[in-house]
C-alpha positions as CSV (number, residue, x, y, z in Angstrom):
1,M,2.9,26.0,-9.3
2,H,5.1,26.4,-6.2
3,F,4.8,23.7,-3.6
4,Q,6.9,22.7,-0.6
5,P,8.9,19.5,-1.8
6,Q,6.8,17.1,0.4
7,Y,3.6,18.2,-1.1
8,R,4.5,16.9,-4.5
9,V,5.3,13.5,-3.0
10,Y,2.0,13.7,-1.0
11,I,0.2,14.2,-4.3
12,A,2.1,11.3,-5.9
13,F,1.1,9.0,-3.1
14,F,-2.5,10.1,-3.4
15,L,-2.5,9.5,-7.2
16,F,-0.8,6.1,-6.9
17,A,-3.5,5.0,-4.5
18,M,-6.3,6.4,-6.6
19,S,-5.0,4.7,-9.7
20,T,-4.6,1.2,-8.1
21,G,-7.8,1.7,-6.1
22,S,-9.7,2.2,-9.3
23,L,-9.0,-1.4,-10.1
24,F,-9.4,-2.9,-6.6
25,S,-12.8,-1.1,-6.1
26,R,-14.1,-2.8,-9.2
27,L,-12.8,-6.3,-8.5
28,P,-16.4,-7.8,-8.4
29,D,-17.0,-6.4,-11.9
30,L,-13.6,-7.7,-13.1
31,Q,-14.4,-11.1,-11.7
32,L,-17.7,-11.1,-13.6
33,Q,-16.1,-9.8,-16.8
34,L,-13.5,-12.5,-16.8
35,G,-15.9,-15.2,-15.8
36,V,-13.6,-16.6,-13.1
37,N,-14.1,-17.8,-9.5
38,K,-12.3,-16.3,-6.4
39,A,-9.3,-18.6,-6.7
40,E,-8.9,-17.9,-10.4
41,L,-9.3,-14.1,-9.8
42,G,-6.6,-14.3,-7.1
43,L,-4.3,-16.2,-9.5
44,T,-4.8,-13.5,-12.1
45,L,-3.9,-10.8,-9.6
46,I,-0.7,-12.5,-8.6
47,G,0.9,-11.0,-11.8
48,M,1.2,-7.7,-9.9
49,A,2.9,-9.4,-7.0
50,I,5.4,-11.1,-9.3
51,G,6.2,-7.9,-11.0
52,S,6.6,-6.0,-7.7
53,L,9.0,-8.7,-6.3
54,I,11.2,-8.4,-9.4
55,S,11.2,-4.6,-9.3
56,L,11.8,-4.3,-5.5
57,T,14.7,-6.7,-5.8
58,L,16.4,-5.2,-8.8
59,S,15.4,-1.6,-9.4
60,S,17.3,0.3,-6.7
61,P,20.4,1.0,-8.9
62,V,18.1,2.2,-11.7
63,I,16.3,4.5,-9.3
64,V,19.6,5.9,-8.1
65,R,20.7,6.5,-11.7
66,L,17.5,8.1,-12.9
67,G,16.7,10.2,-9.8
68,S,13.3,10.5,-8.1
69,R,11.8,12.9,-10.6
70,M,12.5,10.8,-13.7
71,T,11.5,7.6,-11.8
72,L,8.2,9.1,-10.8
73,A,7.5,10.2,-14.4
74,I,8.1,6.8,-15.8
75,T,6.5,4.7,-13.0
76,L,3.5,6.7,-11.9
77,L,2.3,7.7,-15.3
78,G,3.1,4.2,-16.6
79,V,1.0,2.5,-13.9
80,M,-2.0,4.7,-14.8
81,T,-1.6,3.9,-18.5
82,L,-1.4,0.2,-18.0
83,L,-4.4,0.1,-15.6
84,S,-6.5,1.9,-18.1
85,V,-6.1,-1.0,-20.5
86,I,-7.4,-3.6,-18.1
87,P,-11.2,-3.0,-18.7
88,L,-10.6,-3.7,-22.4
89,L,-8.9,-7.0,-22.0
90,P,-10.8,-10.2,-23.0
91,S,-9.4,-12.8,-20.7
92,A,-7.5,-13.5,-17.5
93,P,-4.1,-14.3,-19.1
94,F,-4.1,-10.8,-20.7
95,V,-5.0,-9.2,-17.4
96,F,-2.2,-11.2,-15.7
97,A,0.4,-10.0,-18.2
98,T,-0.7,-6.4,-17.8
99,L,-0.6,-6.6,-14.0
100,L,2.9,-8.1,-14.2
101,A,4.0,-4.9,-16.0
102,V,2.0,-2.8,-13.5
103,G,3.9,-4.5,-10.7
104,L,7.3,-3.9,-12.3
105,L,6.5,-0.1,-12.3
106,A,4.7,-0.1,-8.9
107,G,7.7,-1.7,-7.1
108,A,10.1,0.9,-8.3
109,L,7.5,3.6,-7.5
110,E,7.1,2.4,-4.0
111,I,10.8,2.5,-3.3
112,C,11.2,6.0,-5.0
113,L,8.3,7.6,-3.0
114,N,9.5,6.2,0.4
115,V,13.2,7.2,-0.1
116,E,12.2,10.6,-1.3
117,I,9.9,11.3,1.6
118,G,12.6,10.0,4.0
119,R,15.1,12.5,2.6
120,I,12.7,15.3,2.8
121,E,11.8,14.3,6.3
122,A,15.4,14.4,7.4
123,Q,16.0,17.7,5.7
124,A,12.8,19.3,7.3
125,G,13.7,18.0,10.8
126,F,10.2,16.8,11.6
127,G,8.2,13.6,10.9
128,I,6.1,13.5,7.7
129,M,6.3,9.8,6.8
130,N,2.9,8.9,8.2
131,R,1.3,11.9,6.6
132,A,2.8,10.9,3.3
133,H,1.3,7.4,3.6
134,G,-1.9,9.1,4.9
135,C,-2.2,10.6,1.4
136,W,-2.0,7.1,0.0
137,S,-4.9,6.0,2.3
138,L,-6.8,9.2,1.5
139,G,-6.5,8.3,-2.1
140,F,-8.0,4.9,-1.4
141,F,-10.8,6.4,0.7
142,V,-11.7,8.8,-2.1
143,T,-11.7,6.2,-4.8
144,A,-13.6,3.7,-2.6
145,M,-16.3,6.3,-1.7
146,T,-16.8,7.4,-5.3
147,A,-16.7,3.7,-6.5
148,S,-19.6,2.8,-4.2
149,L,-21.7,5.6,-5.7
150,V,-20.6,4.9,-9.3
151,R,-21.3,1.1,-9.0
152,Q,-24.7,1.9,-7.4
153,A,-25.4,4.1,-10.4
154,E,-24.5,1.2,-12.7
155,V,-21.7,3.0,-14.4
156,T,-19.6,0.5,-16.3
157,M,-16.0,-0.4,-15.1
158,Q,-14.7,0.8,-18.4
159,V,-16.2,4.3,-18.2
160,H,-15.3,4.7,-14.5
161,M,-11.7,3.7,-14.8
162,H,-11.0,5.5,-18.1
163,V,-12.4,8.8,-16.8
164,L,-10.7,8.5,-13.4
165,L,-7.3,7.4,-14.8
166,G,-7.3,10.1,-17.5
167,L,-7.9,12.8,-14.9
168,M,-5.2,11.3,-12.6
169,F,-2.7,11.2,-15.5
170,V,-3.0,14.9,-16.2
171,I,-2.7,15.8,-12.5
172,G,0.3,13.5,-12.2
173,A,2.1,15.0,-15.2
174,V,1.6,18.6,-13.9
175,T,2.8,17.6,-10.4
176,I,6.0,15.8,-11.6
177,A,6.9,18.6,-14.0
178,G,7.8,21.0,-11.2
179,M,9.5,18.5,-8.9
180,K,13.1,18.7,-7.8
181,N,15.1,15.8,-6.3
182,A,15.8,16.0,-2.6
183,P,19.4,15.7,-1.5
184,V,20.6,12.2,-0.6
185,L,21.3,11.3,3.0
186,T,24.4,9.2,2.5
187,T,28.0,10.2,1.8
188,A,28.8,11.2,-1.8
189,G,28.8,8.3,-4.1
190,A,27.5,5.8,-1.5
191,E,24.2,5.2,-3.2
192,A,25.8,4.9,-6.6
193,K,27.8,2.0,-5.3
194,A,24.6,0.3,-3.9
195,P,24.4,-3.5,-4.5
196,H,22.1,-4.7,-7.2
197,F,20.0,-6.9,-5.0
198,A,18.0,-5.3,-2.1
199,L,17.9,-8.3,0.3
200,P,17.0,-7.8,4.0
201,T,19.8,-8.3,6.6
202,L,19.2,-10.3,9.7
203,S,18.8,-7.2,11.9
204,L,16.3,-5.8,9.4
205,L,14.0,-8.8,9.5
206,P,11.9,-7.7,12.5
207,L,11.0,-4.5,10.6
208,C,10.2,-6.6,7.6
209,I,7.8,-8.7,9.6
210,I,6.0,-5.6,10.9
211,G,5.8,-4.1,7.5
212,T,4.6,-7.4,6.0
213,S,1.7,-7.8,8.6
214,A,0.6,-4.2,7.9
215,F,0.5,-4.8,4.2
216,L,-1.3,-8.1,4.6
217,I,-4.1,-6.4,6.6
218,E,-4.2,-3.6,4.0
219,G,-4.4,-6.1,1.1
220,A,-7.1,-8.1,2.8
221,G,-9.1,-5.0,3.6
222,I,-8.8,-3.3,0.2
223,D,-9.0,-6.3,-2.1
224,W,-11.6,-8.6,-0.5
225,S,-13.8,-6.4,1.7
226,T,-16.3,-5.6,-1.0
227,I,-16.6,-9.2,-2.2
228,Y,-16.8,-10.3,1.5
229,M,-19.8,-8.0,2.2
230,E,-21.6,-9.1,-1.0
231,E,-21.0,-12.8,-0.4
232,V,-21.6,-13.1,3.3
233,F,-24.5,-10.6,3.8
234,N,-25.8,-10.1,0.2
235,V,-26.0,-6.3,0.6
236,S,-26.3,-3.6,-2.1
237,P,-23.3,-2.3,-4.0
238,F,-23.3,0.8,-1.9
239,V,-23.2,-1.1,1.4
240,S,-20.6,-3.5,0.2
241,G,-18.4,-0.7,-1.0
242,S,-18.8,1.0,2.4
243,A,-16.5,-1.7,3.8
244,L,-13.6,-0.4,1.7
245,T,-14.7,3.2,2.3
246,L,-14.6,2.8,6.0
247,F,-11.3,0.9,5.9
248,A,-9.6,3.5,3.8
249,F,-11.1,6.4,5.8
250,F,-9.9,5.3,9.2
251,M,-6.5,4.4,7.8
252,A,-6.2,7.8,6.3
253,L,-7.5,9.6,9.4
254,A,-5.0,7.7,11.6
255,R,-2.0,8.3,9.3
256,L,-2.7,12.0,8.9
257,T,-3.0,12.6,12.7
258,V,-0.6,10.1,14.3
259,D,2.8,11.8,13.8
260,P,2.5,14.0,16.9
261,V,1.5,10.9,18.9
262,V,4.5,9.0,17.7
263,D,6.7,12.0,18.6
264,R,5.3,12.1,22.1
265,C,4.9,8.3,22.9
266,G,7.4,6.7,20.6
267,A,7.0,4.3,17.6
268,R,7.2,1.2,19.6
269,L,4.2,1.9,21.9
270,V,2.1,3.3,19.1
271,G,3.0,0.3,16.9
272,R,1.9,-2.2,19.5
273,V,-1.4,-0.4,20.2
274,L,-2.2,-0.1,16.5
275,L,-1.4,-3.8,15.7
276,S,-3.6,-4.9,18.6
277,V,-6.5,-2.8,17.2
278,A,-5.9,-4.4,13.8
279,A,-6.0,-7.9,15.4
280,A,-9.4,-7.0,17.0
281,G,-10.7,-5.9,13.7
282,I,-9.7,-9.1,11.9
283,A,-11.3,-11.2,14.6
284,L,-14.5,-9.1,14.3
285,A,-14.6,-9.6,10.6
286,W,-14.2,-13.3,11.1
287,I,-17.1,-13.7,13.5
288,A,-19.4,-10.7,12.6
289,P,-23.1,-11.8,12.7
290,S,-24.3,-8.6,10.9
291,P,-23.2,-6.1,8.3
292,S,-22.8,-3.4,10.8
293,L,-20.4,-5.3,13.0
294,A,-18.4,-6.4,9.9
295,L,-18.1,-2.8,8.8
296,L,-16.8,-1.9,12.3
297,G,-14.3,-4.7,11.9
298,F,-13.0,-3.2,8.7
299,A,-12.9,0.3,10.3
300,L,-10.7,-1.2,13.1
301,M,-8.5,-3.0,10.6
302,G,-7.9,0.3,8.7
303,A,-7.0,2.2,11.8
304,G,-4.9,-0.6,13.1
305,C,-2.6,-1.1,10.1
306,S,-2.4,2.7,9.4
307,A,0.9,3.9,10.7
308,V,2.7,0.6,11.2
309,Y,4.4,0.3,7.8
310,P,5.4,4.0,7.6
311,M,7.0,3.7,11.1
312,A,8.9,0.6,10.0
313,V,10.0,2.3,6.7
314,S,11.2,5.4,8.7
315,A,13.2,3.2,11.0
316,A,14.7,1.3,8.1
317,A,15.6,4.5,6.1
318,R,17.6,5.8,9.0
319,R,19.8,2.8,9.5
320,T,23.5,3.4,8.9
321,D,24.6,0.0,7.7
322,R,23.5,0.5,4.0
323,P,22.2,3.4,1.8
324,A,18.6,4.3,2.5
325,V,17.4,3.2,-0.9
326,I,18.6,-0.4,-0.2
327,N,17.1,-0.7,3.2
328,V,13.8,0.8,2.1
329,A,13.8,-1.6,-0.9
330,A,14.5,-4.6,1.3
331,I,11.6,-3.9,3.7
332,G,9.3,-3.0,0.8
333,Q,10.4,-6.2,-1.0
334,M,8.6,-8.3,1.6
335,A,5.9,-5.9,2.7
336,F,4.7,-4.4,-0.6
337,V,4.7,-7.8,-2.4
338,V,2.4,-9.2,0.4
339,F,0.0,-6.4,-0.4
340,F,-0.3,-7.8,-3.9
341,L,0.0,-11.4,-2.8
342,A,-3.0,-11.0,-0.5
343,P,-5.6,-11.3,-3.2
344,P,-4.4,-14.6,-4.6
345,L,-3.5,-16.2,-1.3
346,L,-6.7,-15.2,0.4
347,G,-8.6,-16.0,-2.7
348,F,-7.5,-19.7,-2.5
349,V,-8.4,-19.8,1.2
350,A,-11.7,-18.2,0.6
351,E,-12.5,-20.6,-2.2
352,A,-11.6,-23.6,-0.1
353,F,-12.7,-22.6,3.4
354,G,-15.0,-19.6,3.0
355,I,-14.2,-15.9,2.9
356,R,-14.6,-15.4,6.6
357,N,-11.8,-17.9,7.3
358,A,-9.6,-16.0,4.8
359,Y,-9.5,-13.1,7.4
360,L,-8.7,-15.5,10.2
361,A,-5.6,-16.6,8.2
362,C,-4.2,-13.1,8.7
363,L,-4.3,-13.2,12.5
364,P,-1.1,-15.3,13.2
365,L,1.2,-12.9,11.3
366,V,-0.3,-9.9,13.0
367,L,0.2,-11.4,16.5
368,G,3.8,-12.2,15.5
369,S,4.4,-8.6,14.5
370,I,3.3,-7.4,17.9
371,F,6.2,-9.4,19.4
372,A,8.5,-8.0,16.6
373,S,7.6,-4.4,17.4
374,G,10.4,-4.2,19.9
375,S,12.6,-3.3,16.8
376,L,10.8,0.0,16.4
377,P,12.4,3.0,18.1
378,V,11.3,3.7,21.7
379,G,11.3,7.5,20.9
380,P,10.6,9.5,17.8
381,A,12.3,7.6,14.9
382,R,13.7,10.7,13.3
383,R,15.6,11.7,16.5
384,E,17.3,8.3,16.9
385,K,20.2,6.9,15.1
386,V,19.5,3.2,14.5
387,A,22.5,1.0,15.0
388,A,23.5,-1.3,12.1
């Protein structure tokens, strides 16, 4: 099959989200299967965060050596394979160990996808980073919508995940088979000499804060929205799943349509507006007196955090101080791990202070990221050369 290069990466983003979403959409069932409370479930899920942190820190040289195509084959297909094992595991320690391995692959996959789309974006001459991440959100929307119906129909977690992940594996293998690596953006040999540790520089920290807040909101919305609706309002599986569906839908819609707005208004202004919308959504989820207002809060959270991380990644990838793979890894190291740390951290807060207050705990970082948004480009990120 002949595709433009970016479409294969779009599909990979979509499949990555569908695969991980198959687990997150069934967290209430996983909690029941393991017989653990919210704090213990969060502690189990922290395995993915630990694996991601290790991978985001150490995997950049390996990605450079293997190239995007081989890295995608190993990581994307490997994530699907490992996730398919989770419904069969008998206890939380086994799930923890499996998620640790998933995190090792997912961290490298995150770096690979963002670097590859950044290279394609520079080669094409127009912005596609938000659209690429929009395919991630679209994948979560599709899996959330189908999971609501599947759970309502009382299909078991095992059947649901095995059928979905088997189908995704086949599509992923076909997509990667025809892929070619995009040309690197740095001078010859620069990426091969990249340092082994992808740590953020002082000037990169504001972008890391912005990315971290976006992923905290995304983690809070994806991981706990279904449990929140069931615990606070005691609604049906379909209604509780609608929180994740709305969150993912508005995130996908915003990401797929925001690139022209960023081109016209600049990343800095768009980032501040979106973060303010996200803050309003978090506050609404905290105080919502009814299911309908809670669902509105999750919709605002999804729209608000939509394009913030892609804009931060795009700005980081175009910095001239280090190879793109290192800067993208450094920002992903903080932001992507928070996405996986959100379940355990918010789980402990929810267990101790109530699940509503778990969302309130997200608000300070989001407000801080509004102040840090001055580090985003005033104009279109792809047309600006960011100083080191």
